[in-house]
C-alpha positions, 0 to 999 in steps of 0.5 A: 625491426626498425623505429619507423616500422614499430612507429607505423605499426603501434599507430595502426594498432593502438591508435584511432579516432580520438587518440583512444588505445583500440580495444575492442569492447573496452572503449574509453567510455564503456566502463564508465557509469552512464547517465541511465545507470545513475538514475537506475540506481537512485530508483533502485533505492526509491524501490528499496525503500517502497518495499521496506514501507509496504513490508511494515504496513503488511507487518502491522495490517489489522482488521477493523471488524464488526461484531465481538471478534475477528472471523477465521479468515480475517485472522488467516488474511491477517497472518498471511500478510505477516508472512509476506512481509517477512517474505518481501523483507527478506527477498529485498535483503537479498536483492540488496546484496545481489546489488552490492555484489554488482558493485563489488564483483562487476562494476569496481573491477572493470573500473579498475582495469579501465583506470590501470590498463587503459589509463597506463596504455594512454601514457605510453601513448603520449610518451611515444608521441612525444618520443616519436615528435622529438626524433623525427625533428632531429631527424630532420635537422640532422640531414639538413647539416652541411658536409663541410662541418667539422668531423667532430660535430658531424660524430657528435650529431650522429651520436645524438640522433642515434639516442633519440632513434634509441629512446624512440625505439624503446617507447615504440616497444613499450607502446606496442607492449602495453596494447598487447597486455591489455588486448590479451587481459581483457579476455579474463580481466573483463570475463571474470567480473561478469562471470562472478556477477552472473554467478551472484544473481543466479544465486539470488534467483534461487533463493528467491524460488527457495522462499517463495516455495515456503510461502506457497502454504501461506498463499494457498491459505490466503487463496482459499480465505480469499474464496470464502470472504467472497463467497460471504460477501455474495451471501450477505449481500443477497440477505441484505438485499432482501431484508432491505426490500422487506424494510421498504415493503413494511419498514415497522414490521422488521423484527430481528430475533432476541430484539424487543417485540417493538421499539422506537420513539414516543411522546408521553404527556406529563401534567405539572402544576403550570401545564402540561408538557410532552416529554420525548422517550425511546421505548422498548416493549416485550410482548411476553413479559409485558415490559415497557422500558421508556428512556428519557431523551430530552434529559434536562441539566440536573434532572435525575430521571432515568429509564422507567421499566413499567408492566403493562396492564392495558393499552386503548386507543385514545379517542380523537375528539378527546385530545388535541394531539394526533396518533394518541393511545393510553395505556395502564400499568401496575407501577403507577396509578392512572392512565399514561398518554402516549403519542406515536409518530403517525397512524401506522406507528400507533397501530403497530404498537397496539398490536404489540400491546392487544390494544383496544378501541375506545368504547362509544356511548350513544347519546340518549334522547329525552323520549328513550329517558322518559321511557326508561323512567316509566319502566322503572316506576312499574 
């Protein structure tokens, strides 16, 4: 095969539009990371950071609770969240290793193949084209030589053409050989990295499945606790709805177990040298012990007055026309001499306080007419 045939075959086999070696499936840009791949890499880093932050949040998760301690379900949920955080960290670690393997096992080998093999083929192509252009240019000039030239000049020209033909022949062989080498080596140089990456991917998936299986007991416990909390929420909501309804119907008659019989705000009449004042107290009354606890609410700066514990002796409603305040009643205690006048917040509130304290109505005395008084005096004389 002569240089012309090799040149034609190299041009048909090794070059296409754009001047790149014709490698099916391995074009000049097929192994370069696209803009979408770069964005995917940025998103992958953002995803990894988000997973780490979420895992740390789950690790430090703790319920704010009402009461003295956490319920069993709340403890189980917090523990399951910690296990879930560890699972996320392990899965993310394996995923990061898989992504790193994608770079080491797949992307870098393909990049090296593109740079070394395809890049070298491009250099061979340039040399082939340069030598071909030089050879055909010299051949064209050689064919235009006059036959009247000296024999020595013609022989020298023939030798130069033979040398350029030989160089062009070698360039053609090297170029065709390089194309053939790339075409054959790509069958394993591309397949091997893909196979290695797929193995890494399947290993990652298997590890993820195993980690998920280990987490199943915590998942089942979490589902059970979730159902318990839902049931508790539903029952508690029904109880609160019922309590709210009863509170609306009789807002001052609800008594919780273990709490005072009645409690709330009362105003106490206190007499001073310069007049009378009404002081606000928060009062709690235990009917069985007849104990009244009074805590002053209008505490003045420097005052040392504290909570008063009084034992109730009697309770009587205050006559309306005997005081210029409404909703008043009087009590007597073992600790204080005389009566203590208290003012409730409303008529209904006063009625509740008096019922709790077994209060009584005041005694009304009818006015004595002069005739009744005269008759009584006569009866005494007889």
